[in-house]
C-alpha positions in Angstrom: -6.7 33.8 84.6 -3.2 33.8 83.1 -2.8 32.3 79.7 0.6 31.0 78.5 2.5 30.5 75.3 3.5 26.9 75.2 5.9 25.3 72.8 5.4 21.6 72.1 8.1 19.6 70.3 6.4 16.7 68.6 2.9 16.2 67.1 1.7 12.8 68.2 1.5 12.8 72.0 2.0 16.5 71.6 -1.4 17.0 69.9 -3.1 15.3 72.9 -1.4 17.5 75.5 -2.0 20.6 73.2 -5.7 19.8 72.9 -6.1 19.5 76.7 -4.3 22.8 77.2 -6.4 24.6 74.6 -9.4 24.2 76.9 -7.7 26.6 79.2 -7.2 29.2 76.5 -3.5 28.8 76.2 -1.6 29.5 72.9 0.2 26.4 71.6 2.9 26.1 68.9 3.6 22.5 67.9 6.9 21.8 66.2 6.6 19.0 63.6 7.4 17.8 60.1 6.3 19.8 57.0 3.4 17.5 56.1 2.2 17.7 59.7 2.6 21.5 59.8 0.3 21.8 56.7 -2.3 19.4 58.1 -2.5 21.0 61.6 -2.6 24.6 60.3 -5.3 23.8 57.7 -7.5 21.3 59.6 -6.5 21.6 63.3 -5.7 18.7 65.5 -8.4 16.0 65.8 -8.2 13.9 69.0 -10.6 11.0 69.6 -11.3 10.2 73.2 -13.2 7.2 74.5 -15.9 8.1 77.0 -17.0 5.7 79.7 -20.6 4.7 79.0 -20.6 5.8 75.4 -20.3 3.5 72.4 -18.4 5.9 70.2 -15.4 8.1 71.1 -15.8 11.9 71.0 -13.7 13.7 68.4 -12.2 17.0 69.6 -11.5 19.6 66.9 -8.8 22.0 68.2 -10.1 24.8 66.1 -13.3 24.9 68.2 -11.5 25.3 71.6 -10.8 28.5 73.5 -7.0 28.5 72.9 -5.1 28.7 69.7 -3.0 26.0 68.0 -0.4 26.6 65.3 2.2 24.3 63.9 5.6 25.2 62.6 9.0 23.8 61.6 11.9 24.1 64.1 13.5 26.9 62.1 10.4 29.1 62.3 10.3 29.2 66.1 11.9 31.7 68.4 12.4 30.0 71.8 12.3 33.4 73.6 8.6 33.7 72.8 7.4 31.0 75.2 6.7 30.5 78.8 6.9 26.7 78.9 8.2 23.9 76.6 6.9 20.4 76.4 9.3 17.8 75.0 7.0 15.2 73.2 9.3 13.7 70.5 11.0 10.4 70.7 14.5 10.8 72.3 16.5 10.0 69.1 14.7 12.8 67.3 16.4 15.6 69.3 19.6 15.2 67.5 17.9 15.8 64.1 19.1 18.9 62.2 17.0 21.9 63.2 15.5 20.2 66.2 18.9 20.0 67.9 19.5 23.7 67.4 16.0 24.6 68.7 16.4 22.4 71.8 19.7 24.1 72.5 18.0 27.5 72.1 15.4 26.4 74.7 18.2 25.4 77.1 20.0 28.7 76.7 16.8 30.7 77.1 16.4 29.0 80.5 12.8 28.0 79.8 11.0 25.5 82.1 10.6 22.2 80.2 8.2 19.3 80.8 9.3 16.1 79.2 6.6 13.6 78.1 9.1 11.2 76.7 9.3 7.6 77.9 13.1 8.2 78.1 13.6 10.9 80.8 16.1 13.7 79.7 19.4 13.3 81.5 19.0 16.7 83.3 15.9 15.4 85.0 17.8 12.4 86.3 20.4 14.8 87.8 17.6 15.9 90.2 17.8 12.5 91.9 20.3 12.6 94.7 23.0 10.0 94.7 22.5 8.8 91.1 25.7 8.6 89.1 24.3 10.1 85.9 27.7 10.1 84.0 27.4 6.3 83.9 24.1 6.6 81.9 25.4 8.6 78.9 25.6 5.5 76.6 21.8 4.9 77.1 21.1 8.0 75.0 21.3 8.3 71.2 23.2 11.6 71.6 23.5 12.7 75.2 25.2 16.0 74.2 21.9 17.5 73.2 21.2 17.9 76.9 24.5 19.6 77.8 23.2 23.1 78.3 20.1 22.3 80.4 19.7 23.4 84.0 18.3 20.3 85.9 16.2 22.7 88.0 14.3 23.7 84.9 13.5 20.2 83.6 10.7 18.0 84.9 9.1 14.7 83.8 5.5 13.9 82.9 4.7 10.2 82.7 3.1 9.6 79.2 0.6 7.1 80.6 -2.2 7.7 78.1 -1.9 5.4 75.1 -2.7 6.8 71.7 -2.2 5.9 68.1 -2.4 7.6 64.7 -4.9 5.4 62.8 -3.0 4.4 59.6 -6.1 4.9 57.5 -6.7 8.4 58.8 -5.2 11.8 58.0 -1.9 12.7 59.8 -3.7 15.2 62.1 -5.9 12.5 63.7 -4.9 10.9 67.1 -7.0 8.1 68.7 -6.6 7.7 72.4 -6.8 4.0 73.3 -6.1 4.2 77.0 -7.4 7.5 78.5 -5.3 7.6 81.7 -3.8 10.8 83.2 -0.5 12.6 82.5 1.4 12.6 85.9 3.9 15.4 86.2 6.5 16.0 88.9 6.8 19.5 90.2 9.7 21.8 89.3 12.3 22.9 91.8 10.9 26.4 91.3 7.6 27.3 93.1 6.5 29.8 90.3 7.0 27.3 87.6 5.2 24.6 89.6 2.3 27.1 90.1 2.1 27.4 86.3 1.7 23.6 86.0 -0.9 23.7 88.8 -2.9 26.3 86.9 -2.9 24.1 83.8 -4.0 21.2 85.9 -6.9 23.2 87.2 -7.8 24.4 83.7 -8.0 20.9 82.4 -10.0 19.7 85.4 -12.5 22.5 85.0 -13.0 21.9 81.2 -16.3 20.6 80.0 -17.2 19.5 76.5 -20.7 20.3 75.1 -22.6 17.4 73.7 -26.3 17.1 72.7 -26.8 15.6 76.1 -25.2 18.5 77.9 -21.7 19.3 79.1 -19.4 16.3 80.0 -16.0 15.9 81.6 -13.3 14.5 79.3 -10.7 11.9 80.4 -6.9 12.5 80.3 -6.2 15.0 83.0 -2.9 16.6 84.1 -2.0 15.6 87.7 0.9 17.5 89.4 2.8 15.7 92.1 5.3 16.9 94.7 7.4 13.7 94.4 9.9 13.7 91.5 9.6 9.9 91.5 5.9 9.6 90.5 6.6 9.7 86.7 9.1 6.9 87.1 6.1 4.5 87.7 6.0 4.2 83.9 9.4 2.4 83.9 7.9 -0.9 85.3 5.2 -0.8 82.6 7.7 -0.2 79.8 10.0 -3.0 80.8 7.2 -5.5 81.6 5.1 -4.7 78.5 6.5 -2.4 75.8 10.0 -3.7 75.5 9.0 -7.3 76.0 7.0 -7.0 72.8 10.3 -7.5 71.0 11.0 -11.1 70.2 13.9 -12.4 68.1 11.8 -12.7 64.9 8.7 -10.5 65.4 6.8 -8.1 67.6 4.0 -9.3 69.8 1.2 -7.3 71.5 1.6 -5.7 74.9 -1.3 -7.8 76.1 0.6 -11.0 75.0 3.9 -9.8 76.4 2.3 -9.2 79.9 -0.2 -12.1 80.0 1.5 -15.0 78.3 3.5 -15.5 81.5 1.9 -13.4 84.3 4.3 -14.5 87.0 7.4 -13.6 84.9 5.8 -10.3 84.2 5.1 -9.7 87.8 8.8 -10.5 88.7 10.0 -7.9 86.1 7.5 -5.3 87.3 8.4 -5.7 90.9 12.1 -5.7 90.2 11.8 -2.3 88.3 9.7 -0.9 91.2 12.6 -2.0 93.5 15.0 0.0 91.4 12.8 3.0 91.7 12.6 2.6 95.5 16.4 2.4 95.6 16.4 5.9 93.9 14.1 7.2 96.6 10.5 6.5 95.4 8.0 5.4 98.0 5.6 2.5 97.2 2.8 5.1 97.0 4.6 6.8 94.1 4.3 3.6 92.0 1.4 1.7 90.4 0.6 -1.9 91.7 1.2 -4.7 89.2 -2.4 -5.8 89.2 -3.6 -2.4 88.0 -1.1 -2.4 85.2 -1.9 -6.0 84.2 -5.6 -5.2 84.0 -5.0 -2.2 81.8 -2.7 -4.3 79.6 -5.6 -6.5 78.6 -6.8 -3.7 76.4 -3.3 -3.1 74.8 -3.8 -5.3 71.8 -1.1 -3.8 69.6 2.7 -4.1 69.7 4.4 -1.1 71.4 5.6 1.8 69.3 9.2 0.8 70.2 8.6 -2.7 68.9 6.9 -1.5 65.8 9.7 0.9 65.1 12.3 -1.8 65.5 10.6 -4.2 63.1 10.1 -1.3 60.6 13.9 -0.9 60.5 14.6 2.0 62.9 18.3 2.4 63.6 17.6 4.1 67.0 14.8 4.0 69.5 14.4 5.2 73.1 16.3 2.9 75.4 14.5 3.1 78.7 15.2 -0.7 79.0 18.9 -0.1 78.9 18.6 2.9 81.2 16.8 1.0 84.0 19.2 -1.9 83.6 22.2 0.5 84.1 20.6 2.2 87.1 19.8 -1.1 88.7 23.5 -2.2 88.2 24.6 0.9 90.3 22.7 -0.8 93.2 24.0 -4.3 92.5 20.5 -5.2 91.1 20.1 -7.5 88.1 17.2 -9.3 86.5 17.7 -12.1 83.9 14.5 -11.2 82.0 15.5 -7.6 81.7 19.0 -8.6 80.6 17.4 -10.8 77.9 15.1 -8.0 76.8 18.0 -5.5 76.5 20.0 -8.1 74.5 17.0 -8.7 72.1 16.7 -4.9 71.5 20.4 -4.6 71.0 20.4 -7.4 68.4 17.5 -6.0 66.4 19.1 -2.5 66.4 22.4 -4.0 65.2 20.6 -5.8 62.4 18.8 -2.6 61.4 21.9 -0.6 61.4 23.8 -3.2 59.3 20.9 -3.3 56.8 20.9 0.5 56.5 24.7 0.8 56.1 
């Protein structure tokens, strides 16, 4: 069995993907902030997973898994040392000093990249035939960071699992609140897709030893031939995550979805319609009822809403991206337009306060 050197940019969702890959014996380097580097290198990553039928979650300690996890700052990493790169930071972070240069080194090294951002990198969108990607530049915090990427080497993994860093815990602890699967689209290249499929098989085969015997753990990696499968997350984001943003406060995802279920259904189906215009089949997407059921357990505001009301001057703008793509097909939705306007207004206020 081949083991790979994997570079993961970002330590929150990054530590979840890293932990899953460690079961397959792969060697992971996670790029993160200095305090995170110290915590991960001294105490490992701690990921808590809820297990069906068990009262308490299971805590995975990365130091006890077959692979090896190290953490480093961006300046300490040589892109040439890796077989695969996972992009697990928030989109605005890629223009940060040090990260920007490492991202460009990854592009120039022609490494295959899997994005687990909510905001798909622009090179991935260039794989969609007929989409006018030049019209989407303004949806990105700094679109120039993607200039040197070959679209054939970029794929998207839908970050469907929900996870938080419990505020009372150490920085290396991640608690999974919704243990769904990572859904990744294939690369254009068969050999790079084969690497993903091996990682999929490694995670599927993994067992965790408990006092009751070995068990399977949730959160798998699922590789799909359709490049549209990861776009299923868009309807969830625009129906729930971004609609947590109200003019004066953030509400929970559960409240955003269930305070007016028919309005939520209309947004959800509109976004699915945009995806189908791009080429998705209904089978690539997730039915509204399944999402609405999952949203009952999402009792916190989304990370985007929390960031906005904490004063962030930039967040990922998947809301604006889907609005702009819909406009290319003459599709508009009043609720989506209102959501985009609310996010715009909050960002403008944050930037004014920071000036």
